[in-house]
N, C-alpha and C positions, 0 to 999 in steps of 0.2 A: 644552135640545139634541138632535134626534133621530139614531135615530143613523144616517141619510142622513145627514147634512149630518155628520158625523163622520167617514165613512168617507168622503168626499167630498174632504174637510178630509184630513185624510193620505195616502189613497194618490194624490189629487192631486198631492201636495207632493214623495211621494217618484220619481211615475216618472211627473215631465213631463220630464223629458229622456231617461227612455227607450222612452214611445209619446204619441201623434199622437192618440189616436183621445178619446173624448171620457166620462172616466168616467165613471159609473152605481152602482149599489147591488149588490150580489149578487142578491139577492134577484127584482132584477127581468133578472137577465141565461141569459135560455135559450141553452144553446152548437147547435148545431144536428147532425143527421146526418151521418155523408155515407152512400157508397153499398153503404159494409158496415155502417153502421152507427154505428158507435165514434164520439161526438162527433168535431170538429173539433179539435185538439190531442192527441190520446188515444194510448195507443199501436200503434190502425190505421192508423198514419199511415205514409206508403212512409216506405221507410228508405231510401233515397237521396236525403235532403235536402240542398240546399246551408248550409253552413259559418254563413251566413247568417241562413236559419233555422232551424237547431242554437240559435244564440243567442238568436232572440226566441222561442222555445223555453221556454229557463232564461226567461229575463226572467218568462213570462208564468205559466212552473211557480212564483215565487218567489211572483210578483206574484196563486199562489192560495192560497199556503204562508200570508201572510197579511193573507187573504182571509179563510179559515178560522183566525186566531187570534185576530181581530176579532166573528169572530159566536160564535168559542169565550165569551169574552168578555160578552159583549154576554145572552148565556143566563143565564149564572152566576147572574143572579135578584137581588134585592134586596140578599142579605147584603153582595157584591162592590164593589156603591154602596154598602153604610152605612160601609165600611171605606173605599176610597178614592171622592176623590173623581173627579169628571170629566176634572175639566185634567188629572190620575194619570195617571188613565187614559191618557186622547189623547197625553201627554209615553211615558210606560212605552214605547206602543204603537207609536212615531212615532219614538220611538231604536231599538227592533227590526227597528225595519221600514228602515229605513236601515241597520242592519251587517249585515243580511242583505242588502241589496238593491247593500252595495260589496261584497258577498264573490263576490255574482253578477254582476256585475261585475269586478273583475279574474278572477274563473274566464276569459268571456268575451272581457276583454283580455289575456290569459295565452295561450286559445287562440288568438289572433287573431296573435300576435304569433310565436307556435312556430309555426304557416307560415308569414307571407311570413320565417323563417328557413330555413322549408326551402327552400321559390323559389328563394330563395337561391343558399343550397348545390349546388340545382337548376343553377342560372345560370352559377355559378361559376365547376367543374366542367366546365359548356360551350362555355365560352370559352376554360381551360387546352385542353380536349381541340380547340377550334379552331388554338390556337399553335402544338402540335405539328404538324397538320396544314400549318397555313403553311409553321412551321419546318421540315416533313420538305419540302413542294415548294418551301422557295427552295436545301434541301441538295440537292434531285434539279438542278435547272435549275442551281446555280453545279455539278457533277458533267457535266453534259448542253452549258455552256462551253469550260469545262474540257478535254472531247476535245473540241469541234470547232478549237480554239487548238491540241493536242498538235505535231501538223506545223507550225505555222508557228513563222517570224524574222520580226523587224522588224529591218531595213537602213534605218542610219541615216545619209548623211553622203554619196554618191551624188546628184551634178547635175544639178539638175530642168531640164529648153527648156523653151524657152514653150508653143512645140506640139508637146511628149512624146507621141511613139505609142508603141504596143506591140509594136512591134522596137525601137525605142527602147532599151526596158524588161532584155527581149532583149539585145540588146548587151553594154547593161551588165552585167546580169549576169553574162555571159559572158569580158567582161576582169576580173571580179572576183575568176568561178575561175582564174583563174591566178594572181594571185594567195595566192588562197586552194591552189592550187597542191594540187587538185581536179581531175576529169577537168569539171566541167560541174554544171550547177542543174536534178534534175531536178525540176521543177514544173508545175502544174495553172494558179496566176492569180500575177499581179503587178501590185499596182498603189499608189497613191498614196494616202497618208492624210489625209485634212484638208483646208479648203481653201487653192485653188491662193492661194498670196501672194509676199512678196517674199525667197522660203526654200526650200530643196529642201526642200517635204517626205519622211517617211522611210518607203519600201517597206513593204508587208505580202507579204509573197510565200510562197506556199504550198505547202509541199512533197512529195512522193505521198508520202514512206514515209516515218514516225519513225527509219531507221538513216542512210537520209542529211543530216536535220537532225544530228541527233551530228556527222556526222562534218563539217559545218559548222560550226557552233561552237565542234569540237577544234581543224578549221585556221582558227580567231581568230586563233590570234597570230602569226598571221604578218601581224596588220595591228597590232600595235602601234607603236606611234609615230604614227601615222597617222590623222586623223580619221571613218575608217568605223565603225562598230560593228554589231552582233550582236547583238540579245535574245531572248528569247523572246516568242512574242504573248500579254498576261497581259489580265485583263479590267479593270476600273477598279478595281478592292480590291488585285487582286491589285498592279495597280501602283504603288499606293497605299504598302500595304503597303513593296511594294519599294523605293517615294519612301526611307522610314521607313530601313530596316536600312540602307540604302546612306550615309546620315546620320551609323546609328553607327558603322560598320563604319569610318571614314573620324574619327571620334573616339577612335575606341581606337589606329587608324592614327598618330595625331597623339601619344600619350600612348605606346605602344610601336612599334617603325618596324618588329620581329622580328615580330611578332605575326604568324599568318599568319590569316586572314579567310577566308571562303568563302561564298556566299552559294544554298543550296540549297531547291528545296518551300517555298520561304516562309519561309525561317530562318537565321540568320546563325547560324556557328558560325564557332569565335574557338579559335585554341591558344597559348597565352602564350610566349614570345620564352624558349626552354632549354626547353616543356614542360615550365613548372610546373607549371604549373594550360591549362582550358578551360569552355567557357561556353555556351552556346546562345542566344539573344535572339528571341522573336516577335514582331510588331508587332502594336501596340495601339492599331488608328486608334479609336479611341470619343477617346479620347486625344491622336494623335497621336504615340508616342512607342516607343520598341524593350524590349522586358522581359524579363526574362532568364528562361527559361523555368525552372518548376520541378514538383515532383511533380504538385502541384493541376495547373499550367497543360499538363503533359507531352506533350495529347494534339490544342492547341489550334494553328494552324496560324495563321488571324485572328482575330480577338480583334475579332467588328465588335461 
């Protein structure tokens, strides 16, 4: 068995998964020179190599080292061949080749994993930044909606005519003002909410000034016992939270009829009878229930 056959047998087995090129003996390989006079794959290559190119270079370097070891063994002469059979030499060289190749591949894979982890870390940071921006936008939208609704009132229980006009609604508000014992409703717009049906739809009244709105709400005590209710104009989330807090208030009043309960700023404030204890509840919209406010949830108005 000549050296060319030994070379093809060993290195064809070791590198058959790493390169698809035909295996030739090292003595027949002539490395072409590039424009700067360096052989391809030498230190004259561009420093801007891609990760894939760097991996290929490492594999080629490992192969060159193994080729050099083979040629050294081939040149050791008859003394080595007398002390070691050709089969033993092949087995030893093959074992060394596989060990070095595995070590090189391990380094290549480790670098590839590290690059993937770094990319994943950057992607995770970007997602977190986007989530923070989305949350900031949601907060801004909620604040704008709250500002737009600040002067509005929702009035329920005022009868609706079949062919109701703006004048009819204005007249109904003036009659309500007399019942509330206020001068009048100083508003910019008054419309019915929802689709026309077999019931009286609530009125949305847009007051001109916030103090006028608060005056109307304070005078709503004169409607006690009637079927007319005056409330704030709330967003869908706030209405859901208000319903949850009202349900909690009914539960508390059922246990303690003398308890003082009030809903303000989307929170339920409770003072037990005799002033023995007090607590604050907020609406957890995710679970649809009222939860007692603690130090960790003290800044939460709506738990979305």
